[in-house]
N, C-alpha and C positions, 0 to 999 in steps of 0.2 A: 300751191298758194297762188292767189290772184295777183294781177299786176298792181292793183290799188293797194293791196296789203304790203307789197314790197316798197312802194313809195312811202307809206306811212312809217315803216320801220326805219327807212333811210332818213326821213325827216326828223324822227325822234332822236336818232343818233346824232344828227347834225346839231340839233338844238342842245343836247346834253354836252357835246364837246365845246360848244360856244359858251355855255354857262360855266363849265369847268375852267375855261381860260380866263373868264372874268373873275372867278373866285381866286385863282392864282395871282392875278394882277392886283386884286384887292388886298390879299395877304401880303404880297411882296411890297406893296406901296405903304401898307399900314404897319407892318412888323418892323420893330427896331432891331438893331444888331444885338443888343443885350438879350432881348427875348429869344432871338434865334439861337444864341449860345446856350441860354437856359434850356430851351427845348432839346437841343442836341445833347446837353449834359444829362437831362432826364432820360432821354432815349438810351444813352450809353449805360447809365446806372441800371435802368430796367433790363437791358440786355445782359449785364453782368449778373443781376439777380436771377434772371432766368437760367443762365448757365450754371450758377451755384446750386439752384434748386434741382436742375437736371443732374448735377454731380451727386447731390445728396440722395436723389432718387435712385441713381445707379448704384451708389454705395449701399443704400438700404436694401435694394434688390439683391445685391451680392451677399450681404449678410444673411438675408432671409434664405437664400439658396444654400449658404453654408450651414445655417441652423437646420434647414430641412434635411440636408445630407447627414448631419450629425444625428438628428432625431431618427432618421431612417436606419442608420447604423446601430444606434442604441436600441431601437425597437426590434429590429430584425435579428440582431446578433447578440442580444442580451443573454446571459446565462439562464434567464427565467423565461418560461413560456407565457406569452400574453394572448388572451382571447377576448373577443367582444361577443356577447350573447344577447339574443332578444329574450323577452319574457317567457317564451316557450322553450328556451334552451337551445335554440338553433344558433350555430356558429356564424357570425357575420364577418369577423375578421380574425386573423391569427398571424403571429409573427413566425419567422422561419424556425426559431428555436422550438416554438410550440408544435409546429408541423412536424419537425424532426422527432420530438418527443413521442408523438402519436404514430410516427412512421407513415405519414400521408403527405403527398404533395399539397402545398398550400391552396392552390386553386380548387382542389377536390374537397377541401374541408368546408368551404362555404355552403351554408344551408344544410349541413349535416347536424344531427342532434348530438350535443356534447355527451349526453348520457350513454350513447352507443359505445363510448370508449371507457366507461366506468365498469369495473369488474362486478360480477353478480353479487358478491357479498356486500358491496358498498352501494349498489344501484338504488336500493330503497331510500337512501339518504339524500340523493341528489335533488329530487323534486322539492322536498321541504326546504332544503338549503337555498335553492334558487328563489323560492317564494319568500323566504326570510330576507334575502339580499334585496329584492325589489320592494319589499315593504319597509326596509330600514334605510336610513341615510348615513349609517356608520359602516365601517369596515367589518365584514364578517369573515371568519376563518373556519376551516374544516380540514380534515385529512381524508383523502380518497385513495383507493387503489385503482389504477388505470391499466388498460390492456392495449398494447400496440397492435396496429393492424398487421396481421401476419404472425402474431405471437409475441410474448414477452410482457411480463407483469412488472409494474413498478409503482411506487408510492409517492404521492405529492402532498404538500401542504398548500391549500387553496386560500388565497386572499382575494376577496371580491367586494366591489362597491358599485352601487347603482349610479348611472349618469345623472347630470343635473335635470334633464328633461324626463327622466324616469322611463325612457323608451328602451334602454339597453343597460347591460352591466359589463364591467370590465373585470376580468379575473386574471390573477397571476398564479402560475403553477411552479412551485419550487420542489425540485426532486429531493426527497428525503429517504430514498431507498436504502442508502448506506446506513443512515441513522436507524431506520426500522430494523434492518438486519442486525445491527449492533445491539439494539434493544432486545430483539428476539434471542440473540446469542447470550446476552446477559441474563435474561429470564431463564434460559435453558441451563446456564451455569449455576444460577441460584437454585434452580430445582435440583440439579445434581448435587450441589453442595448441601442443600437441606436434606436430601435423601441420605447422603453419606454421613452428615452430622447426626441424623436421627438413628441410623442403623449400625454405625461402626461400633466395634467392641471396646475400643478405647474411650475413656472419658475425655470430654473436651469442655473446658471452662473458658469463657470469654470475659476478660477483665478490662476495665477502663483505666485511664492514666493514674487514678488515685488508688488503684488496686481493688476497687469495688467490683463485685461480680455482676456482669451484664446478662449472661445467659449460660446455660449448661445443658448438655445433651442427656438423653435417657441413661446412657452408660455411666456418666458422671453422677447422675442422681442415684443410680444403683450402688456405685462404688462408695460414694460419700454418705449414703443413707438419708438424703434429704431431697425433697422436690425442688425444682428450679426456682419456683416462686418464693420459697423460703430462703434461697441463697441470694437472690437478686438484691443489689444495693448494699450488700454487706461484705466485709473483708474476712479473711481467714481468722483473724483474731476475734472479731465480733461473733463469729460462729463457734467460738470456743474449740477450734480444732488445734489443740496443743500439739506442736510439732517437735520431733526430736531427730537427732542424727542417728546413724547406725550404732554409734558408741553410746547412745542414749543421753547425750548431752543436749541442751536446749537448742532449738533451731529458731533464732529470732526472725520475726516477720520480714524485716528489711533485707534479710539474706535469702528469702524465698525466691525460687527461680523466676517467677513472674515479676517481682519487684526489681530484681537484678536486670532482667531484660528491658524493663521500662526505663531504668536509670541509665543503662549503658548503650541501649539500642542494639545489643548483640544477642544472638540466639544462645540459650542455655540448654544443655542436653544432659540426659541420664543422671539426674540428681535423685538420690534415694532419700525419702523422707518417711519417718514414722508419724502417723497422725492418730491422735487419740479421739475416737468417736464414742460418745456415751452410748449411743444406740447399738454399737458393735461390742460394747462391754470390753473395750480394750483398744490396742493399737492395731492399725492396718499399715502395711508398708507399700509405698507408692514409688514408682519410677516416673519422674516428671521431666517433660521437655517444655520450654517456653520460647515462643516465636513472636518478637515484636512486630507491629504493623505500622506502616508509615503512610501519611497522606502525600500526594504528588508534590514534589519540591520541598518537602519538609525533611529535616535530618533528626528530629526527635519523634519517637513513636507516640501514637495517640491511643493505642490499645495493645493488648497482648492476648494471644491464644496459648493455653497450656493444655497438654495432653497428659492424662493420668492412666497409668497401668498398675492395677493391683497385683503386686508381686508377693503378697503375704504368703500364699501357698508355696511359692517357689522358695522363699527364705526359710519357711518352716521345714520344707523337705530337706534343705541343706543341713539344718540343725538336726532333724530327725535321723538323717543318715550318719551323723556323728555321735549319736547316742550309743551308750554301751549296750551290750546284750541284755544285761539285767534291767536297765532303764526301759528298753523296748518291751521286755516281758511285763513289767509293771504297767506301762502305758497301755498295752493291749488288754490286760485284765481290767484296768480302770475303765477303759472305753466300753467294755462289755458289761459294765455296771456291777461288778463284784465288789463286795464290801472289803474294807481294809483287813478285817479278821480273816476272811477267806483267802485273800491275796497272800497274806502272811503265811497261812497254813500251806497254801499251794506252793509257794516259793521257799518255804522253810526259813522265813525271816521274821523279825519282830514287827508288830503293827506300827511302832514308832519309825522303823526303817521304811515301811511302806509310806507313812506320812511324809518323811523326808524326801523320798523319791518323787512323790506326787508334787510337792512344793517345787523341787528342782525342775521337774518336767514342765510345769506350768510357766515357770519363769523363762526357761530356755526356749520354749515354743511360743512364747508371747500369747499364752492362753490364760484366761482369768476365771473361767467357769468350767464345770464338768461338761456342760452342754457344748461349749466350744471345743473341748477335747474330743467329745464323741463325734461331733461334726467333722473334725479333721481326720479322725480315724476312718470315718466312712468314706471321705474323699480319697484316701490313699488305699482303700480296699481292705482294711483290717477287719471289718465287720461282716464281710461276705461269708456265707455258710461254708 
């Protein structure tokens, strides 16, 4: 710098200091004491205002940091996996739970395609689902099967929504593996139950709380001589199944095992009922068990299952074994289709005696036609050559 320049700077500073001194003298001479006090007060108030503003700013910053910490905890350690995807399905962000669900460290997830973790059977659905999410501004849901890195399949319910600017979507993954397994187990149990229901030799009838039949299995159709659709919605009385006790006294419907089980909530077992079936041309004898069913938390049954076992042959065999030798001879000849005259001549008895034996046999064996008698004889092997 030249010597003239130094002189100019010094002169400028000297003149400035002289002017400042004049201004101070002018203010000092012209300012009153009241004005000075007012200025001091204003400065003090302004200083306090600045301090209060600084305190509010510090508090706001502290609250923001606390909120950020809470958000981070909620985001990273939520029980739900959170992901941010771009329109192409690339992962942009993921919380710790999501990374743990996929078995991949979070930094390694960035820019990987989300579809990579979808199982093969669900993979065709992921692209249309993401396209729908980006086209819609409402929440979209789906169910996916996912594969962890290194193995391990699990199921999730996906809830997704596009961002305001439409450049990305945020998805939440809720693990429903236990629910899916329970549903699968339930379906398998239903399949097994249906197979058992359809193939078991015992008849099964499902009745509602009013005693009306809801369903019946094929064995029950065979035993009762009616298809299930003709039983549905009807009671035993409406079906004209006149019931009797073993002593042949009337069996009122309210004392039927199913009605007793519905009324008392207790299982009823081994009740023998004679049921008159027009299509069977007489009574059949059934051994019935009734099991009431309850809804969770309820103490009154809402339905009942009854099992039917046709014991007609067993009861007839008991009676047959108690027949006299003469009765058995008459029974065998009747079953072979011989006339009353020939039977009388063969056994050296009168035709009227043959008629009396036949009447007694039909009553004792609970048979009402010769066809029924012949069928019973064939079942017990009397008609074999």
